[in-house]
C-alpha positions, 0 to 999 in steps of 0.5 A: 917653420915648416919641416918642408924647408928642411926635408925637401932640399935633403931629398933633392940632394939625395937625388929625388925628383921632388914635386910640391903643392901647398895651398897657402905657402908655396910662393913664400917658400920658393926662395928657400927651396931648391930650384930643382923642385917642381911646383904643382897646381894641386895635390893630385898633380903632385901625386901623378907618377910619384913613387912616394908621397910625403905629407908635410902639412895638414891643410884641410884639403889634404884631409879629404883627398880621394885616395882611389884617385891618388893611388891611381895617379901614383907609380908606387904606394908609399905614403909618409904622413908626418902630421898624423892626418890619416888613420893608419889602418884605413890607409893600409886597407886601401893597399897603401904602404903607410908610414906615420910618426909615433903611431903603428 
């Protein structure tokens, strides 16, 4: 039921060099995702050099990310939060180009 099973293949098809990390579902999802997808050991590795970050799951470890570390690791500053985990104003105050679903 994960949105990643639909979104990631479309991103790869559009030419994105996608990287992924999920603390629980990666092994189960691998057969259903494009072989071009790079799997990472943790959230911070996933962010390294990324132009954009898309949050598609709400595991607790994603709620407590060190956003200074994330921002320093990323090449771009776009964050798309499909689970509305973060507070929009706080993310923008951190200098991130933050987008969420159904909120301003």
